DSSP file (Angstrom, degrees, kcal/mol; ACC not computed):
  #  RESIDUE AA STRUCTURE BP1 BP2  ACC     N-H-->O    O-->H-N    N-H-->O    O-->H-N    TCO  KAPPA ALPHA  PHI   PSI    X-CA   Y-CA   Z-CA
    1    1 A M     >        0   0    0      0, 0.0     4,-2.8     0, 0.0     5,-0.2   0.000 360.0 360.0 360.0 -41.3    7.2   12.5   10.8
    2    2 A D  H  >  +     0   0    0      1,-0.2     4,-2.5     2,-0.2     5,-0.2   0.921 360.0  48.9 -61.4 -43.5    7.1   15.9    9.0
    3    3 A Q  H  > S+     0   0    0      2,-0.2     4,-2.0     1,-0.2    -1,-0.2   0.906 112.3  48.5 -63.4 -41.3    9.9   14.8    6.6
    4    4 A Y  H  > S+     0   0    0      2,-0.2     4,-2.2     1,-0.2    -2,-0.2   0.939 112.5  47.5 -64.6 -46.9    8.2   11.5    5.9
    5    5 A E  H  X S+     0   0    0     -4,-2.8     4,-2.6     1,-0.2    -2,-0.2   0.880 110.5  52.7 -62.8 -38.0    4.8   13.2    5.2
    6    6 A N  H  X S+     0   0    0     -4,-2.5     4,-2.4    -5,-0.2    -1,-0.2   0.888 108.0  51.6 -64.1 -38.4    6.5   15.8    3.0
    7    7 A S  H  X S+     0   0    0     -4,-2.0     4,-2.2     2,-0.2    -2,-0.2   0.923 111.8  45.7 -63.5 -44.6    8.1   13.0    1.0
    8    8 A I  H  X S+     0   0    0     -4,-2.2     4,-2.1     1,-0.2    -2,-0.2   0.913 112.8  50.7 -64.4 -43.2    4.8   11.2    0.5
    9    9 A R  H  X S+     0   0    0     -4,-2.6     4,-2.2     1,-0.2    -2,-0.2   0.888 109.5  51.2 -61.7 -39.9    3.1   14.5   -0.4
   10   10 A F  H  X S+     0   0    0     -4,-2.4     4,-2.0     2,-0.2     6,-0.2   0.916 107.7  52.0 -63.9 -44.3    5.8   15.3   -3.0
   11   11 A I  H  <>S+     0   0    0     -4,-2.2     5,-1.8     1,-0.2    -1,-0.2   0.915 112.5  46.0 -58.7 -43.3    5.4   11.9   -4.6
   12   12 A K  H ><5S+     0   0    0     -4,-2.1     3,-1.2     1,-0.2    -1,-0.2   0.866 108.7  56.3 -68.1 -36.3    1.7   12.5   -4.9
   13   13 A Q  H 3<5S+     0   0    0     -4,-2.2    -1,-0.2     1,-0.3    -2,-0.2   0.864 104.1  51.9 -65.2 -36.5    2.2   16.0   -6.3
   14   14 A I  T 3<5S-     0   0    0     -4,-2.0    -1,-0.3    -5,-0.1    -2,-0.2   0.443 119.7-110.6 -82.6   3.3    4.3   14.9   -9.1
   15   15 A G  T < 5S+     0   0    0     -3,-1.2    -3,-0.2     1,-0.3     2,-0.2   0.595  79.0 121.2  83.8  10.7    1.7   12.4  -10.1
   16   16 A D      < -     0   0    0     -5,-1.8     2,-0.3    -6,-0.2    -1,-0.3  -0.528  45.7-152.8 -98.4 169.8    3.6    9.3   -9.1
   17   17 A K        -     0   0    0     -2,-0.2     3,-0.1    -3,-0.1    -9,-0.0  -0.978  26.1 -96.7-140.7 157.5    2.7    6.7   -6.6
   18   18 A T        -     0   0    0     -2,-0.3    38,-0.0     1,-0.1    37,-0.0  -0.426  50.0-100.0 -70.5 145.6    4.6    4.3   -4.4
   19   19 A P        -     0   0    0      0, 0.0     2,-0.6     0, 0.0    -1,-0.1  -0.367  32.7-135.5 -65.6 145.8    5.0    0.8   -5.8
   20   20 A V        -     0   0    0     -3,-0.1     2,-0.5    -2,-0.0    32,-0.1  -0.907  12.6-132.8-106.1 124.4    2.6   -1.7   -4.4
   21   21 A Y    >>  -     0   0    0     -2,-0.6     4,-1.6     1,-0.2     3,-0.8  -0.632   7.3-147.5 -78.2 122.8    4.1   -5.1   -3.5
   22   22 A T  H 3> S+     0   0    0     -2,-0.5     4,-2.9     1,-0.3     5,-0.2   0.801  95.9  62.7 -62.8 -29.2    2.0   -7.9   -4.8
   23   23 A L  H 3> S+     0   0    0      1,-0.2     4,-2.3     2,-0.2    -1,-0.3   0.885 104.4  47.8 -63.9 -36.6    2.8  -10.1   -1.9
   24   24 A L  H <> S+     0   0    0     -3,-0.8     4,-2.2     2,-0.2    -1,-0.2   0.875 111.6  50.1 -70.1 -36.4    1.1   -7.6    0.4
   25   25 A V  H  X S+     0   0    0     -4,-1.6     4,-2.4     2,-0.2    -2,-0.2   0.938 112.3  47.3 -64.9 -46.3   -1.9   -7.4   -1.9
   26   26 A D  H  X S+     0   0    0     -4,-2.9     4,-2.6     1,-0.2    -2,-0.2   0.903 111.6  50.8 -60.9 -41.9   -2.2  -11.2   -1.9
   27   27 A A  H  X S+     0   0    0     -4,-2.3     4,-2.2     1,-0.2    -1,-0.2   0.892 109.8  50.3 -64.1 -39.2   -1.8  -11.4    1.8
   28   28 A D  H  X S+     0   0    0     -4,-2.2     4,-1.2     2,-0.2    -2,-0.2   0.914 111.6  47.9 -64.7 -42.8   -4.6   -8.8    2.3
   29   29 A L  H  <>S+     0   0    0     -4,-2.4     5,-2.8     1,-0.2     3,-0.3   0.917 112.1  49.0 -64.2 -42.6   -6.9  -10.8    0.0
   30   30 A K  H ><5S+     0   0    0     -4,-2.6     3,-1.5     1,-0.2    -1,-0.2   0.877 106.8  56.1 -64.8 -36.7   -6.2  -14.0    1.8
   31   31 A A  H 3<5S+     0   0    0     -4,-2.2    -1,-0.2     1,-0.3    -2,-0.2   0.805 107.3  50.2 -64.5 -28.1   -6.8  -12.4    5.1
   32   32 A K  T 3<5S-     0   0    0     -4,-1.2    -1,-0.3    -3,-0.3    -2,-0.2   0.405 122.2-109.6 -88.4   2.1  -10.3  -11.4    3.8
   33   33 A G  T < 5S+     0   0    0     -3,-1.5     2,-0.3     1,-0.3    -3,-0.2   0.732  72.4 140.0  78.4  23.0  -10.9  -15.0    2.7
   34   34 A R      < -     0   0    0     -5,-2.8     2,-0.5    -6,-0.1    -1,-0.3  -0.744  53.9-124.9-101.5 147.7  -10.6  -14.2   -1.0
   35   35 A D    >>  -     0   0    0     -2,-0.3     3,-1.2     1,-0.1     4,-0.6  -0.802  15.1-140.7 -89.7 126.9   -8.9  -16.3   -3.7
   36   36 A C  T 34 S+     0   0    0     -2,-0.5     3,-0.2     1,-0.3    -1,-0.1   0.740  99.4  53.5 -60.9 -23.6   -6.3  -14.3   -5.6
   37   37 A E  T 34 S+     0   0    0      1,-0.2    -1,-0.3    -3,-0.0    -3,-0.0   0.714 114.2  37.3 -85.0 -21.5   -7.3  -15.9   -8.9
   38   38 A T  T <4 S+     0   0    0     -3,-1.2    -2,-0.2     2,-0.0    -1,-0.2   0.266  84.9 118.3-118.6  12.1  -11.0  -15.2   -8.8
   39   39 A V     <  -     0   0    0     -4,-0.6     2,-0.1    -3,-0.2    -3,-0.0  -0.390  62.2-112.5 -80.5 159.1  -11.3  -11.7   -7.2
   40   40 A S     >  -     0   0    0      1,-0.1     4,-1.9    -2,-0.1     5,-0.1  -0.369  26.5-108.4 -83.5 167.2  -12.8   -8.7   -9.0
   41   41 A V  H  > S+     0   0    0      1,-0.2     4,-2.5     2,-0.2     5,-0.2   0.879 120.1  55.1 -62.2 -39.1  -10.9   -5.6  -10.1
   42   42 A D  H  > S+     0   0    0      1,-0.2     4,-2.2     2,-0.2    -1,-0.2   0.896 106.9  49.7 -62.6 -40.4  -12.6   -3.6   -7.4
   43   43 A E  H  > S+     0   0    0      2,-0.2     4,-2.2     1,-0.2    -1,-0.2   0.878 110.7  50.2 -66.6 -37.2  -11.4   -6.0   -4.7
   44   44 A I  H  X S+     0   0    0     -4,-1.9     4,-2.3     2,-0.2    -2,-0.2   0.926 110.4  49.5 -65.7 -44.2   -7.8   -5.9   -6.0
   45   45 A E  H  X S+     0   0    0     -4,-2.5     4,-2.1     2,-0.2    -2,-0.2   0.895 110.7  50.4 -62.1 -40.0   -7.9   -2.1   -6.0
   46   46 A E  H  X S+     0   0    0     -4,-2.2     4,-2.0     1,-0.2    -1,-0.2   0.911 111.9  47.3 -63.8 -42.3   -9.2   -2.1   -2.4
   47   47 A S  H  X S+     0   0    0     -4,-2.2     4,-2.7     2,-0.2    -2,-0.2   0.841 108.6  55.4 -69.1 -32.5   -6.4   -4.5   -1.4
   48   48 A E  H  X S+     0   0    0     -4,-2.3     4,-2.4     2,-0.2    -2,-0.2   0.903 107.9  49.1 -64.6 -40.7   -3.8   -2.3   -3.2
   49   49 A K  H  X S+     0   0    0     -4,-2.1     4,-2.1     2,-0.2    -2,-0.2   0.921 112.9  47.2 -63.1 -43.6   -5.0    0.7   -1.2
   50   50 A S  H  X S+     0   0    0     -4,-2.0     4,-2.1     1,-0.2    -2,-0.2   0.908 112.1  49.6 -64.2 -42.4   -4.7   -1.3    2.0
   51   51 A A  H  X S+     0   0    0     -4,-2.7     4,-2.6     1,-0.2    -2,-0.2   0.885 108.9  53.1 -64.4 -38.6   -1.3   -2.6    1.0
   52   52 A T  H  X S+     0   0    0     -4,-2.4     4,-2.5     2,-0.2    -1,-0.2   0.912 108.7  49.6 -63.0 -42.6   -0.1    0.9    0.2
   53   53 A E  H  X S+     0   0    0     -4,-2.1     4,-2.2     2,-0.2    -2,-0.2   0.902 111.3  49.3 -62.9 -40.9   -1.2    2.1    3.7
   54   54 A H  H  X S+     0   0    0     -4,-2.1     4,-2.6     2,-0.2    -2,-0.2   0.918 110.9  50.1 -63.8 -42.9    0.7   -0.8    5.3
   55   55 A Q  H  X S+     0   0    0     -4,-2.6     4,-2.6     1,-0.2    -2,-0.2   0.910 110.7  49.2 -62.0 -42.5    3.8    0.0    3.3
   56   56 A M  H  X S+     0   0    0     -4,-2.5     4,-2.2     2,-0.2    -1,-0.2   0.898 111.7  49.2 -64.9 -39.9    3.6    3.6    4.3
   57   57 A A  H  X S+     0   0    0     -4,-2.2     4,-2.5     2,-0.2    -2,-0.2   0.909 112.0  48.3 -65.3 -42.0    3.2    2.6    8.0
   58   58 A M  H  X S+     0   0    0     -4,-2.6     4,-3.0     1,-0.2     5,-0.2   0.912 110.8  51.5 -64.2 -41.2    6.2    0.2    7.7
   59   59 A G  H  X S+     0   0    0     -4,-2.6     4,-1.7     1,-0.2    -2,-0.2   0.896 110.8  48.3 -62.3 -40.1    8.3    2.9    6.1
   60   60 A Y  H  X S+     0   0    0     -4,-2.2     4,-0.6     2,-0.2    -2,-0.2   0.938 114.3  45.1 -65.3 -47.0    7.5    5.4    8.8
   61   61 A I  H >< S+     0   0    0     -4,-2.5     3,-0.9     1,-0.2    -2,-0.2   0.929 114.7  47.3 -64.7 -45.0    8.3    2.9   11.6
   62   62 A L  H 3< S+     0   0    0     -4,-3.0    -1,-0.2     1,-0.2    -2,-0.2   0.807 112.2  51.2 -67.8 -28.0   11.5    1.7   10.0
   63   63 A G  H 3< S+     0   0    0     -4,-1.7    -1,-0.2    -5,-0.2    -2,-0.2   0.529  88.5 105.4 -85.6  -6.3   12.6    5.3    9.3
   64   64 A S    <<        0   0    0     -3,-0.9    -3,-0.0    -4,-0.6    -4,-0.0  -0.406 360.0 360.0 -73.1 149.8   12.0    6.4   12.9
   65   65 A D              0   0    0     -2,-0.1    -1,-0.1     0, 0.0    -4,-0.0   0.380 360.0 360.0-124.1 360.0   14.9    6.9   15.2
């Protein structure tokens, strides 16, 4: 867990961010009952944050031994 958190912290320190998978963003919007074509920029940003958290959680679980 420490190694994973250090990796995420390093990515943030260098000013980079993890890529956000659009399929996860679309799935988050659909789960909220939103149409991907008519959502606002704020709703997309919120779903991107949620998708990023899901990706980080999946990375942690898949990297566990």
